[in-house]
C-alpha positions in Angstrom: 0.1 0.0 0.1 1.4 3.4 -0.8 1.9 5.5 2.2 1.1 8.5 1.2 -2.5 8.2 -0.5 -3.4 4.8 1.3 -4.6 3.1 -1.7 -3.1 0.3 -3.2 -1.1 0.1 -5.7 -2.2 -1.5 -8.7 0.6 -1.9 -11.5 -1.6 -2.7 -15.1 -0.5 -2.8 -18.6 -2.4 -2.9 -21.6 -0.8 -4.4 -25.1 -1.7 -5.1 -28.9 -0.6 -8.6 -29.0 -1.4 -8.7 -33.1 -2.2 -12.3 -32.9 -1.2 -14.8 -30.8 -2.8 -17.9 -32.3 0.8 -19.4 -33.1 1.7 -21.5 -29.9 5.5 -20.0 -30.5 4.3 -16.5 -30.2 2.0 -17.1 -27.8 5.0 -18.8 -25.5 7.4 -16.3 -26.7 5.4 -13.1 -25.4 3.3 -14.4 -22.0 6.7 -15.4 -21.2 8.1 -11.3 -21.8 5.3 -10.6 -20.2 5.5 -12.7 -16.8 8.9 -10.8 -16.6 7.3 -6.9 -16.3 6.4 -5.6 -13.5 2.9 -5.5 -13.7 0.7 -7.8 -12.0 -2.2 -7.3 -14.3 -2.4 -7.1 -18.0 -4.7 -6.3 -20.6 -4.1 -7.9 -24.2 -5.7 -7.0 -27.4 -6.1 -8.6 -30.9 -5.2 -12.1 -29.0 -6.6 -14.2 -32.1 -7.7 -16.2 -29.1 -10.5 -19.4 -29.1 -11.7 -21.7 -26.2 -10.2 -24.4 -27.9 -6.8 -22.6 -27.1 -7.3 -21.5 -23.9 -5.7 -24.8 -21.9 -1.8 -23.5 -24.2 -2.6 -20.4 -23.0 -3.7 -20.7 -19.3 -0.6 -23.6 -19.2 1.9 -20.8 -20.3 0.5 -18.0 -18.3 0.3 -19.7 -15.3 -1.9 -17.6 -13.6 -5.6 -16.6 -13.7 -6.8 -15.4 -17.4 -10.4 -14.4 -18.3 -10.7 -14.2 -22.1 -13.4 -12.3 -24.8 -12.8 -14.2 -27.5 -12.8 -13.8 -31.0 -11.6 -15.5 -33.5 -8.4 -18.0 -35.0 -8.0 -15.0 -37.4 -9.1 -11.5 -35.4 -10.0 -9.9 -32.3 -10.3 -11.5 -29.0 -9.3 -9.6 -25.7 -8.1 -11.3 -22.7 -7.3 -10.2 -18.8 -3.8 -11.9 -17.5 -3.3 -11.8 -14.0 0.2 -12.8 -12.3 0.2 -16.0 -9.7 1.7 -14.2 -6.7 -0.6 -10.9 -7.2 -2.9 -10.0 -4.2 -5.9 -9.0 -6.7 -9.6 -11.0 -5.8 -11.3 -11.1 -9.2 -14.8 -9.5 -8.2 -17.1 -9.9 -12.0 -16.5 -10.6 -15.6 -18.3 -9.2 -18.2 -18.5 -9.9 -21.8 -19.5 -6.6 -23.2 -18.9 -6.9 -26.6 -17.7 -10.3 -27.6 -14.6 -10.5 -29.1 -13.8 -6.3 -28.2 -14.4 -5.3 -24.8 -15.0 -6.8 -21.3 -14.6 -5.4 -18.1 -13.0 -7.0 -14.3 -13.9 -6.0 -11.6 -11.5 -6.8 -8.9 -10.5 -6.0 -5.6 -7.6 -4.9 -3.7 -6.9 -4.7 0.2 -10.4 -3.9 0.4 -10.4 -0.9 -2.8 -12.4 -1.7 -5.6 -11.2 -1.1 -9.6 -12.9 -1.8 -12.8 -10.7 -2.6 -15.7 -12.2 -1.8 -18.7 -10.1 -3.6 -22.2 -11.1 -2.5 -25.0 -9.9 -3.2 -29.1 -12.6 -0.8 -31.4 -12.7 -1.9 -35.0 -10.9 0.4 -37.3 -13.7 1.3 -38.9 -16.3 5.0 -38.2 -18.7 2.5 -36.2 -19.4 3.3 -32.7 -21.2 0.9 -31.7 -18.3 -1.2 -29.4 -17.8 2.7 -28.2 -21.1 3.2 -27.4 -21.9 0.0 -25.9 -18.8 0.2 -23.3 -19.1 3.6 -22.1 -23.1 2.6 -21.1 -22.5 -0.4 -19.4 -18.8 1.1 -17.7 -20.9 4.3 -16.5 -23.8 2.6 -16.2 -22.9 0.0 -13.0 -24.2 0.7 -9.2 -20.6 0.3 -7.9 -17.9 2.4 -5.9 -14.6 1.8 -7.8 -12.0 3.4 -10.1 -12.6 3.2 -13.5 -10.3 2.5 -15.9 -10.3 1.9 -19.5 -7.4 0.6 -21.3 -6.7 -0.9 -24.6 -6.9 -0.5 -28.3 -9.3 1.9 -30.0 -7.9 2.1 -33.2 -9.0 5.9 -33.8 -7.2 9.0 -34.3 -8.6 12.6 -33.1 -7.7 14.5 -36.8 -6.7 12.4 -39.7 -5.1 16.0 -40.5 -2.6 15.6 -37.9 -2.5 11.7 -37.0 -2.1 10.5 -40.1 0.3 10.1 -42.4 -2.0 8.5 -44.9 -6.0 8.3 -44.8 -6.8 5.8 -46.7 -9.5 6.7 -49.2 -9.9 3.1 -50.3 -11.6 1.6 -47.6 -13.3 4.9 -46.6 -12.0 4.1 -43.0 -11.8 7.6 -41.3 -11.0 7.2 -37.7 -13.5 9.3 -34.8 -13.4 9.7 -31.5 -17.0 9.8 -29.7 -17.3 12.4 -28.0 -18.9 11.5 -24.4 -21.5 13.7 -24.6 -23.1 12.2 -27.7 -24.1 9.3 -25.2 
């Protein structure tokens, strides 16, 4: 616990792993993540399936909370290290393969972590569903939203080249629009 603010230390990280369908890549990435200082890691673009869960769990060693996409795209997961003092209260899949929330407790302090992997289109339904679910809960906790939002605030400033072929122009959602 941090003596200055009497809050426990939550060490969390977020990582877009660009697909871990390959067992050898998955083993390398999960072992690399084990060496990091975070107690909980939010992964995006896992390419995990229910068929690969046991392999993931054997390699990781700690708890994993999945929201599968398919073996070629999407998927998010929460990785909990074995030596952490995190108590899991609830796991909710908000949008299949795209967003999940994990309610946790550390030393009687409540947190809600939301793991986001947005599509790289102008479709805002994922973001809208995520904010409605995360903000609409009846729980007094610290809310942390993390992940890959796949968007930019200004296409001219934030993108080197704007794709005109696909018509995908990222747009940030103004929460006041909800």
